[in-house]
Z-matrix of the N, CA and C atoms (Angstrom, degrees):
N
C 1 1.376
C 2 1.541 1 112.60
N 3 1.348 2 121.16 1 135.36
C 4 1.438 3 119.07 2 175.61
C 5 1.589 4 112.18 3 -78.69
N 6 1.166 5 113.60 4 160.80
C 7 1.480 6 121.11 5 -173.11
C 8 1.556 7 106.72 6 -125.68
N 9 1.375 8 119.16 7 140.47
C 10 1.377 9 129.03 8 -172.95
C 11 1.585 10 106.95 9 -139.06
N 12 1.333 11 111.53 10 148.82
C 13 1.560 12 116.53 11 173.71
C 14 1.590 13 104.09 12 -113.26
N 15 1.233 14 116.31 13 129.24
C 16 1.515 15 118.89 14 172.69
C 17 1.490 16 109.87 15 -87.68
N 18 1.444 17 115.31 16 112.45
C 19 1.488 18 118.37 17 176.16
C 20 1.553 19 107.82 18 -91.61
N 21 1.264 20 114.50 19 140.75
C 22 1.486 21 119.45 20 -177.90
C 23 1.453 22 108.73 21 -132.03
N 24 1.347 23 118.41 22 -1.67
C 25 1.505 24 122.15 23 -179.08
C 26 1.481 25 105.04 24 -139.75
N 27 1.435 26 119.76 25 -118.54
C 28 1.400 27 120.63 26 -178.95
C 29 1.481 28 120.70 27 -61.89
N 30 1.312 29 110.17 28 -20.86
C 31 1.484 30 120.97 29 -178.16
C 32 1.654 31 111.06 30 -72.49
N 33 1.407 32 114.91 31 -10.07
C 34 1.361 33 118.90 32 178.16
C 35 1.610 34 117.37 33 -64.13
N 36 1.356 35 109.53 34 -39.86
C 37 1.367 36 120.24 35 -171.52
C 38 1.567 37 110.20 36 -66.66
N 39 1.410 38 105.08 37 140.59
C 40 1.493 39 110.81 38 166.38
C 41 1.580 40 123.29 39 57.26
N 42 1.403 41 108.69 40 45.92
C 43 1.541 42 108.20 41 174.70
C 44 1.453 43 101.60 42 -132.76
N 45 1.443 44 114.12 43 95.47
C 46 1.427 45 123.35 44 -176.84
C 47 1.615 46 111.59 45 -68.37
N 48 1.363 47 119.49 46 -23.97
C 49 1.423 48 122.31 47 176.87
C 50 1.437 49 113.51 48 -83.37
N 51 1.287 50 123.72 49 1.70
C 52 1.541 51 127.34 50 -173.09
C 53 1.445 52 111.41 51 -88.20
N 54 1.285 53 117.69 52 172.60
C 55 1.396 54 125.47 53 169.16
C 56 1.564 55 113.67 54 -131.77
N 57 1.329 56 117.87 55 149.66
C 58 1.249 57 126.33 56 -172.34
C 59 1.555 58 106.28 57 -82.79
N 60 1.341 59 122.10 58 137.62
C 61 1.444 60 122.20 59 -174.13
C 62 1.541 61 106.41 60 -160.37
N 63 1.372 62 117.33 61 -171.17
C 64 1.399 63 126.87 62 -177.04
C 65 1.602 64 111.79 63 -135.37
N 66 1.150 65 111.24 64 128.74
C 67 1.502 66 117.37 65 169.52
C 68 1.532 67 111.39 66 -91.72
N 69 1.404 68 116.74 67 111.22
C 70 1.420 69 117.20 68 -164.42
C 71 1.625 70 104.18 69 -86.20
N 72 1.421 71 114.65 70 165.34
C 73 1.416 72 127.45 71 -179.15
C 74 1.451 73 109.08 72 49.68
N 75 1.326 74 128.57 73 45.45
C 76 1.385 75 131.69 74 174.21
C 77 1.485 76 110.20 75 -140.68
N 78 1.387 77 119.87 76 160.22
C 79 1.315 78 120.98 77 172.32
C 80 1.616 79 105.68 78 -137.79
N 81 1.328 80 116.55 79 163.34
C 82 1.410 81 121.92 80 178.84
C 83 1.527 82 111.88 81 -105.74
N 84 1.408 83 114.09 82 130.94
C 85 1.468 84 119.12 83 -177.58
C 86 1.415 85 108.18 84 -141.60
N 87 1.409 86 111.67 85 164.98
C 88 1.387 87 119.15 86 171.40
C 89 1.458 88 115.08 87 -83.35
N 90 1.423 89 113.72 88 89.65
C 91 1.520 90 120.60 89 -161.37
C 92 1.485 91 119.92 90 -114.92
N 93 1.408 92 117.13 91 -11.43
C 94 1.455 93 116.21 92 179.47
C 95 1.476 94 105.77 93 -137.07
N 96 1.384 95 113.95 94 166.38
C 97 1.386 96 123.16 95 177.14
C 98 1.547 97 111.93 96 -152.44
N 99 1.252 98 114.25 97 153.36
C 100 1.468 99 128.19 98 165.53
C 101 1.530 100 113.01 99 -87.91
N 102 1.279 101 120.20 100 154.38
C 103 1.360 102 123.68 101 171.19
C 104 1.510 103 107.28 102 -98.87
N 105 1.253 104 121.71 103 114.29
C 106 1.479 105 125.97 104 -166.78
C 107 1.577 106 108.91 105 -77.17
N 108 1.398 107 119.43 106 -14.88
C 109 1.369 108 125.82 107 -179.95
C 110 1.649 109 111.31 108 -77.38
N 111 1.289 110 111.55 109 -18.99
C 112 1.567 111 117.74 110 -170.54
C 113 1.515 112 109.01 111 -104.83
N 114 1.373 113 113.11 112 131.31
C 115 1.492 114 120.80 113 177.65
C 116 1.549 115 105.93 114 -96.58
N 117 1.305 116 115.58 115 132.08
C 118 1.466 117 126.45 116 177.62
C 119 1.534 118 102.31 117 -126.40
N 120 1.472 119 111.85 118 124.46
C 121 1.419 120 112.24 119 176.18
C 122 1.496 121 113.91 120 -58.55
N 123 1.385 122 116.18 121 138.56
C 124 1.402 123 119.25 122 173.79
C 125 1.570 124 113.72 123 82.01
N 126 1.468 125 115.99 124 5.81
C 127 1.431 126 120.65 125 179.94
C 128 1.497 127 106.97 126 -112.26
N 129 1.299 128 111.91 127 -136.81
C 130 1.521 129 117.59 128 -170.55
C 131 1.704 130 107.84 129 -150.63
N 132 1.236 131 111.45 130 165.54
C 133 1.469 132 119.74 131 159.06
C 134 1.565 133 108.25 132 -144.91
N 135 1.299 134 111.16 133 177.05
C 136 1.497 135 114.68 134 -176.49
C 137 1.682 136 111.86 135 -124.33
N 138 1.293 137 114.32 136 145.81
C 139 1.435 138 115.15 137 172.09
C 140 1.568 139 108.19 138 -124.82
N 141 1.264 140 119.01 139 154.97
C 142 1.334 141 125.62 140 -179.80
C 143 1.573 142 110.29 141 -65.31
N 144 1.341 143 119.13 142 125.67
C 145 1.511 144 125.76 143 -174.21
C 146 1.573 145 107.58 144 -57.08
N 147 1.270 146 116.08 145 -35.44
C 148 1.459 147 118.03 146 -167.76
C 149 1.628 148 110.84 147 -81.94
N 150 1.275 149 115.29 148 -41.47
C 151 1.459 150 121.61 149 -173.46
C 152 1.478 151 115.24 150 -110.19
N 153 1.316 152 118.89 151 -19.23
C 154 1.498 153 125.14 152 -179.35
C 155 1.576 154 106.09 153 78.91
N 156 1.223 155 124.06 154 6.60
C 157 1.511 156 127.64 155 176.28
C 158 1.528 157 107.40 156 -72.08
N 159 1.392 158 111.58 157 148.58
C 160 1.512 159 122.91 158 178.06
C 161 1.554 160 104.58 159 -100.30
N 162 1.357 161 115.46 160 99.94
C 163 1.451 162 118.26 161 -177.69
C 164 1.412 163 111.45 162 -74.02
N 165 1.331 164 120.10 163 147.60
C 166 1.445 165 122.61 164 170.86
C 167 1.552 166 117.42 165 -80.54
N 168 1.328 167 112.26 166 68.61
C 169 1.512 168 115.92 167 -171.70
C 170 1.541 169 105.64 168 -119.25
N 171 1.389 170 115.16 169 172.64
C 172 1.406 171 130.61 170 164.00
C 173 1.466 172 112.22 171 -102.27
N 174 1.314 173 117.42 172 111.51
C 175 1.566 174 119.28 173 -176.36
C 176 1.516 175 106.38 174 -94.17
N 177 1.285 176 115.08 175 122.51
C 178 1.372 177 126.07 176 -175.06
C 179 1.588 178 117.95 177 -91.61
N 180 1.284 179 112.70 178 149.19
C 181 1.514 180 117.55 179 -174.98
C 182 1.542 181 110.60 180 -134.01
N 183 1.291 182 116.63 181 157.28
C 184 1.374 183 115.60 182 172.02
C 185 1.507 184 123.44 183 -65.39
N 186 1.247 185 117.32 184 155.07
C 187 1.650 186 119.17 185 -169.40
C 188 1.568 187 101.90 186 -149.74
N 189 1.318 188 111.23 187 168.41
C 190 1.438 189 124.27 188 172.77
C 191 1.547 190 112.94 189 -106.66
N 192 1.282 191 113.58 190 145.60
C 193 1.429 192 117.39 191 169.66
C 194 1.560 193 111.80 192 -143.12
N 195 1.267 194 117.82 193 144.03
C 196 1.501 195 121.94 194 -178.73
C 197 1.546 196 110.14 195 -58.92
N 198 1.211 197 121.58 196 142.63
C 199 1.536 198 122.58 197 -174.30
C 200 1.481 199 104.91 198 -141.62
N 201 1.385 200 118.05 199 -168.37
C 202 1.400 201 127.91 200 -178.80
C 203 1.597 202 106.49 201 -67.18
N 204 1.362 203 114.17 202 160.68
C 205 1.441 204 117.01 203 -175.22
C 206 1.540 205 105.99 204 -66.59
N 207 1.336 206 121.21 205 -28.67
C 208 1.425 207 122.97 206 -173.71
C 209 1.475 208 110.95 207 -77.86
N 210 1.345 209 120.97 208 -12.12
C 211 1.466 210 127.32 209 179.34
C 212 1.512 211 107.88 210 -78.35
N 213 1.318 212 115.12 211 159.16
C 214 1.505 213 124.12 212 174.68
C 215 1.509 214 113.61 213 -163.46
N 216 1.295 215 116.65 214 156.97
C 217 1.434 216 117.91 215 177.39
C 218 1.604 217 106.06 216 -129.06
N 219 1.263 218 113.61 217 133.60
C 220 1.344 219 121.58 218 -175.44
C 221 1.502 220 103.69 219 -90.37
N 222 1.446 221 115.82 220 153.93
C 223 1.357 222 122.33 221 -171.38
C 224 1.543 223 110.41 222 -178.03
N 225 1.440 224 112.06 223 -173.67
C 226 1.439 225 114.20 224 179.92
C 227 1.488 226 108.26 225 -127.48
N 228 1.334 227 121.65 226 131.10
C 229 1.407 228 129.33 227 175.74
C 230 1.518 229 104.38 228 -92.30
N 231 1.305 230 117.55 229 122.72
C 232 1.387 231 123.10 230 171.29
C 233 1.553 232 119.57 231 -122.42
N 234 1.134 233 120.57 232 140.69
C 235 1.461 234 128.13 233 -177.55
C 236 1.508 235 112.97 234 -58.38
N 237 1.351 236 114.47 235 134.57
C 238 1.521 237 121.76 236 178.24
C 239 1.574 238 112.72 237 -135.04
N 240 1.176 239 113.52 238 151.57
C 241 1.435 240 116.68 239 171.48
C 242 1.560 241 109.59 240 -115.01
N 243 1.219 242 119.38 241 -176.43
C 244 1.540 243 119.62 242 -175.22
C 245 1.475 244 109.28 243 -65.56
N 246 1.313 245 126.97 244 -40.66
C 247 1.396 246 125.35 245 177.27
C 248 1.580 247 113.70 246 -63.99
N 249 1.281 248 115.64 247 -36.29
C 250 1.431 249 120.43 248 -179.64
C 251 1.519 250 108.42 249 -71.99
N 252 1.386 251 122.41 250 -39.39
C 253 1.344 252 121.76 251 173.83
C 254 1.568 253 108.68 252 -60.12
N 255 1.304 254 115.94 253 -52.42
C 256 1.472 255 114.64 254 -176.70
C 257 1.610 256 115.57 255 -54.57
N 258 1.428 257 111.31 256 -33.52
C 259 1.397 258 116.30 257 175.13
C 260 1.609 259 115.19 258 -65.76
N 261 1.356 260 105.33 259 -39.56
C 262 1.555 261 115.22 260 -179.08
C 263 1.491 262 112.80 261 -71.34
N 264 1.311 263 116.97 262 -33.47
C 265 1.400 264 128.68 263 176.41
C 266 1.630 265 108.93 264 -60.65
N 267 1.280 266 109.20 265 -40.29
C 268 1.570 267 116.00 266 -177.85
C 269 1.568 268 110.69 267 -77.23
N 270 1.393 269 113.96 268 -40.88
C 271 1.461 270 117.74 269 177.16
C 272 1.520 271 115.51 270 -66.18
N 273 1.435 272 110.40 271 -37.86
C 274 1.537 273 111.98 272 -174.95
C 275 1.492 274 106.48 273 -92.68
N 276 1.181 275 114.93 274 70.37
C 277 1.575 276 123.69 275 178.96
C 278 1.542 277 115.09 276 -64.93
N 279 1.271 278 119.95 277 -28.41
C 280 1.410 279 126.28 278 -175.88
C 281 1.482 280 108.66 279 -86.90
N 282 1.288 281 121.93 280 -0.49
C 283 1.428 282 127.64 281 -168.28
C 284 1.544 283 112.88 282 -129.54
N 285 1.361 284 117.18 283 162.11
C 286 1.453 285 121.41 284 169.22
C 287 1.519 286 105.83 285 -119.21
N 288 1.320 287 110.45 286 145.97
C 289 1.612 288 114.02 287 179.57
C 290 1.494 289 106.98 288 -83.02
N 291 1.390 290 113.40 289 129.58
C 292 1.472 291 113.65 290 174.84
C 293 1.545 292 110.91 291 -129.92
N 294 1.288 293 122.03 292 157.58
C 295 1.327 294 129.60 293 -171.78
C 296 1.593 295 102.68 294 -88.05
N 297 1.368 296 116.83 295 115.70
C 298 1.497 297 119.39 296 177.47
C 299 1.449 298 111.64 297 -115.71
N 300 1.255 299 122.05 298 19.26
C 301 1.416 300 124.07 299 -174.04
C 302 1.575 301 116.07 300 -47.39
N 303 1.408 302 111.96 301 -51.89
C 304 1.400 303 118.30 302 178.36
C 305 1.536 304 119.25 303 -57.70
N 306 1.305 305 115.52 304 -18.34
C 307 1.552 306 122.29 305 179.65
C 308 1.492 307 110.10 306 -105.01
N 309 1.244 308 118.87 307 1.54
C 310 1.614 309 120.91 308 174.67
C 311 1.427 310 113.26 309 -88.08
N 312 1.266 311 124.41 310 119.96
C 313 1.394 312 127.08 311 168.71
C 314 1.497 313 116.54 312 -52.82
N 315 1.285 314 124.39 313 120.91
C 316 1.455 315 124.68 314 179.81
C 317 1.631 316 113.14 315 57.47
N 318 1.267 317 112.84 316 46.45
C 319 1.490 318 115.18 317 -175.67
C 320 1.544 319 106.84 318 -63.25
N 321 1.318 320 124.44 319 139.27
C 322 1.390 321 126.61 320 -176.15
C 323 1.669 322 113.19 321 -102.33
N 324 1.323 323 111.18 322 11.54
C 325 1.438 324 119.68 323 -173.78
C 326 1.497 325 108.67 324 162.28
N 327 1.320 326 122.30 325 -166.83
C 328 1.378 327 121.30 326 178.08
C 329 1.618 328 112.15 327 -70.72
N 330 1.207 329 118.79 328 130.29
C 331 1.523 330 123.95 329 -178.19
C 332 1.473 331 115.58 330 -117.26
N 333 1.336 332 115.80 331 120.11
C 334 1.436 333 122.92 332 -179.53
C 335 1.533 334 108.85 333 -101.70
N 336 1.356 335 118.32 334 151.96
C 337 1.383 336 124.06 335 172.52
C 338 1.610 337 106.94 336 -132.14
N 339 1.292 338 118.45 337 169.30
C 340 1.321 339 123.17 338 178.76
C 341 1.483 340 107.44 339 -113.37
N 342 1.342 341 119.41 340 111.79
C 343 1.496 342 122.40 341 -179.38
C 344 1.561 343 103.72 342 -110.68
N 345 1.441 344 110.21 343 150.92
C 346 1.388 345 119.21 344 -176.48
C 347 1.550 346 114.27 345 -48.52
N 348 1.301 347 122.60 346 138.73
C 349 1.523 348 122.19 347 179.07
C 350 1.647 349 97.88 348 -87.10
N 351 1.355 350 109.95 349 161.13
C 352 1.410 351 117.79 350 173.73
C 353 1.551 352 114.30 351 -56.60
N 354 1.253 353 112.83 352 -40.76
C 355 1.577 354 118.75 353 174.63
C 356 1.563 355 113.70 354 -60.34
N 357 1.331 356 110.41 355 -49.90
C 358 1.464 357 115.66 356 170.63
C 359 1.441 358 120.49 357 -53.18
N 360 1.350 359 115.46 358 -44.37
C 361 1.451 360 120.75 359 172.64
C 362 1.430 361 115.07 360 -62.30
N 363 1.363 362 113.44 361 -44.62
C 364 1.515 363 115.47 362 179.11
C 365 1.469 364 117.11 363 -64.02
N 366 1.375 365 114.56 364 -33.50
C 367 1.523 366 116.68 365 174.48
C 368 1.453 367 112.74 366 -61.35
N 369 1.412 368 114.28 367 -39.10
C 370 1.531 369 117.41 368 177.39
C 371 1.522 370 108.48 369 -63.65
N 372 1.325 371 117.46 370 -46.98
C 373 1.462 372 118.18 371 178.68
C 374 1.394 373 112.51 372 -58.54
N 375 1.352 374 121.00 373 -40.55
C 376 1.448 375 119.49 374 178.33
C 377 1.556 376 111.22 375 -69.35
N 378 1.235 377 121.03 376 -33.71
C 379 1.494 378 123.67 377 174.70
C 380 1.422 379 111.94 378 -65.61
N 381 1.385 380 118.39 379 -41.18
C 382 1.420 381 120.31 380 178.03
C 383 1.328 382 113.49 381 -65.87
N 384 1.352 383 118.64 382 -44.31
C 385 1.528 384 125.17 383 179.28
C 386 1.629 385 108.37 384 -55.20
N 387 1.256 386 112.35 385 -43.61
C 388 1.503 387 118.32 386 -171.68
C 389 1.580 388 107.76 387 -86.39
N 390 1.278 389 121.28 388 -4.30
C 391 1.495 390 121.82 389 -177.99
C 392 1.531 391 110.88 390 72.18
N 393 1.220 392 119.77 391 25.36
C 394 1.503 393 123.89 392 -175.02
C 395 1.510 394 111.69 393 -119.71
N 396 1.369 395 120.22 394 16.18
C 397 1.377 396 119.37 395 177.93
C 398 1.555 397 110.92 396 -92.53
N 399 1.233 398 118.04 397 137.75
C 400 1.464 399 122.23 398 177.65
C 401 1.484 400 112.34 399 -144.23
N 402 1.419 401 115.88 400 170.41
C 403 1.493 402 119.60 401 179.21
C 404 1.629 403 100.16 402 -125.00
N 405 1.351 404 110.12 403 138.53
C 406 1.471 405 112.65 404 171.91
C 407 1.498 406 115.69 405 -75.56
N 408 1.236 407 112.64 406 135.01
C 409 1.546 408 117.55 407 -174.02
C 410 1.528 409 107.04 408 -63.52
N 411 1.451 410 115.80 409 -34.13
C 412 1.441 411 115.74 410 -175.04
C 413 1.533 412 109.46 411 -71.67
N 414 1.298 413 118.68 412 -36.32
C 415 1.511 414 124.89 413 176.12
C 416 1.609 415 106.03 414 -54.44
N 417 1.359 416 114.21 415 -61.46
C 418 1.517 417 113.09 416 175.90
C 419 1.392 418 117.97 417 -54.44
N 420 1.188 419 119.73 418 -38.43
C 421 1.525 420 124.67 419 177.22
C 422 1.462 421 110.66 420 -60.34
N 423 1.396 422 117.67 421 -46.22
C 424 1.413 423 119.42 422 -174.13
C 425 1.556 424 109.96 423 -74.14
N 426 1.263 425 116.86 424 -35.04
C 427 1.559 426 121.58 425 170.86
C 428 1.544 427 110.02 426 -53.34
N 429 1.321 428 110.26 427 -58.44
C 430 1.532 429 118.69 428 -170.01
C 431 1.551 430 104.28 429 -59.91
N 432 1.421 431 118.61 430 -49.12
C 433 1.367 432 121.72 431 -178.33
C 434 1.574 433 115.44 432 -52.96
N 435 1.355 434 109.33 433 -36.25
C 436 1.577 435 116.30 434 176.63
C 437 1.487 436 111.43 435 -60.21
N 438 1.455 437 110.73 436 -43.46
C 439 1.436 438 113.05 437 -177.25
C 440 1.511 439 110.36 438 -76.30
N 441 1.339 440 121.41 439 -33.23
C 442 1.385 441 120.56 440 173.94
C 443 1.527 442 119.76 441 -64.86
N 444 1.212 443 110.74 442 -27.45
C 445 1.663 444 113.21 443 167.59
C 446 1.374 445 111.85 444 -68.51
N 447 1.316 446 126.14 445 -17.92
C 448 1.461 447 126.81 446 172.36
C 449 1.500 448 113.63 447 -82.09
N 450 1.373 449 113.12 448 -9.30
C 451 1.472 450 119.31 449 -179.84
C 452 1.488 451 113.28 450 116.71
N 453 1.433 452 116.22 451 159.70
C 454 1.396 453 122.02 452 -177.56
C 455 1.517 454 114.28 453 -54.30
N 456 1.442 455 116.91 454 -42.26
C 457 1.379 456 125.18 455 -177.38
C 458 1.536 457 108.13 456 -57.94
N 459 1.353 458 116.07 457 -46.10
C 460 1.507 459 123.23 458 -177.56
C 461 1.622 460 114.76 459 -60.35
N 462 1.364 461 109.73 460 -38.35
C 463 1.439 462 119.17 461 178.51
C 464 1.558 463 105.80 462 -69.96
N 465 1.227 464 116.86 463 -48.44
C 466 1.550 465 116.92 464 -179.97
C 467 1.420 466 110.27 465 -63.40
N 468 1.459 467 122.10 466 -38.17
C 469 1.454 468 119.09 467 178.18
C 470 1.589 469 108.17 468 -66.58
N 471 1.247 470 119.15 469 -39.63
C 472 1.489 471 120.11 470 178.52
C 473 1.437 472 112.59 471 -58.07
N 474 1.272 473 122.43 472 -43.60
C 475 1.454 474 129.67 473 178.35
C 476 1.553 475 107.51 474 -63.68
N 477 1.229 476 120.31 475 -46.92
C 478 1.485 477 130.37 476 -179.47
C 479 1.501 478 110.26 477 -60.08
N 480 1.253 479 118.74 478 -44.26
C 481 1.406 480 124.44 479 -172.81
C 482 1.619 481 115.19 480 -96.10
N 483 1.224 482 114.62 481 9.52
C 484 1.503 483 125.25 482 178.42
C 485 1.440 484 108.60 483 -111.76
N 486 1.350 485 117.45 484 126.10
C 487 1.566 486 117.49 485 174.07
C 488 1.563 487 109.54 486 -58.97
N 489 1.379 488 110.09 487 149.48
C 490 1.465 489 114.00 488 -173.11
C 491 1.562 490 110.31 489 -62.66
N 492 1.237 491 116.39 490 144.69
C 493 1.501 492 122.03 491 -179.50
C 494 1.473 493 105.79 492 -72.19
N 495 1.283 494 118.51 493 122.23
C 496 1.606 495 123.48 494 -173.96
C 497 1.587 496 102.42 495 -125.99
N 498 1.279 497 119.50 496 24.65
C 499 1.416 498 124.19 497 -179.56
C 500 1.596 499 106.65 498 -120.31
N 501 1.314 500 117.84 499 153.41
C 502 1.482 501 117.24 500 172.40
C 503 1.505 502 116.95 501 -65.81
N 504 1.280 503 119.01 502 138.77
C 505 1.433 504 120.54 503 171.70
C 506 1.466 505 111.49 504 -92.83
N 507 1.333 506 119.31 505 127.51
C 508 1.533 507 123.81 506 -177.47
C 509 1.527 508 106.15 507 -122.99
N 510 1.394 509 114.93 508 147.32
C 511 1.475 510 122.32 509 174.22
C 512 1.480 511 104.55 510 -83.51
N 513 1.327 512 117.90 511 101.02
C 514 1.346 513 129.91 512 -173.63
C 515 1.564 514 107.46 513 -116.05
N 516 1.462 515 115.28 514 145.50
C 517 1.451 516 115.99 515 173.09
C 518 1.535 517 106.05 516 -113.54
N 519 1.195 518 113.39 517 137.15
C 520 1.512 519 122.48 518 -179.36
C 521 1.482 520 104.57 519 -80.82
N 522 1.383 521 120.11 520 133.70
C 523 1.463 522 129.53 521 170.58
C 524 1.544 523 109.00 522 -122.35
N 525 1.319 524 112.14 523 120.82
C 526 1.513 525 123.95 524 -171.96
C 527 1.706 526 102.49 525 -81.61
N 528 1.272 527 113.40 526 136.99
C 529 1.570 528 118.95 527 169.40
C 530 1.454 529 106.69 528 -95.87
N 531 1.329 530 114.08 529 145.28
C 532 1.480 531 119.07 530 168.73
C 533 1.527 532 111.11 531 -70.95
N 534 1.280 533 108.21 532 153.09
C 535 1.596 534 115.69 533 -175.95
C 536 1.481 535 105.81 534 -81.05
C-alpha cells in the first residue's frame, strides 16, 4: 500500500508528485507553538528581522482540529516512503502523526497528517496567556504562496477554512540548529 502525507500548511509547497484533495470534518487553526527560548538540536529558533535579537516568544503554527461533517480543509497529499516519514516526524516536533485515510477525499493509499501534540498545544496556551504568542510573517507568506500556486480558488478556500489569525504577525528570521 502506498503512503501519503496530507499537507495543509507549510507542507503544501513544492510537491509536484502530490494531488490536491480535502480532509473532511476538520478545520485549520493556530493551534501549536514552539518556545523560542529553548534550543533543540536539529530544530530552529527565530530572531527579529530588524534587530537580530532572539525574542522570548512562543511562535505559533497551523494545526488541525476535528470539526463538523460539513467542514473540510484543502491541501495536498504527497507520496512518502519510510525515510521521508522519519524525516517529517523529526521536523514536525510540535505534532503527532495520525492516520486520516478515512477522512481524505479520494485517498490513494494510507494518508497521514500531522496534528498538534498536547505539548505543542500547551506551549501555545502558555504563550497566549502570557501575551507572548506570535506568528512569523514569513511562515504565513510561505503557506499562502503554496496555496496560491494551486490557484486563486485554493487560496480563497485556504482562507475560508482557517480560523482567523488572532495573534500578532512579526518579521522573524528562521535560524536552523545543527543536529
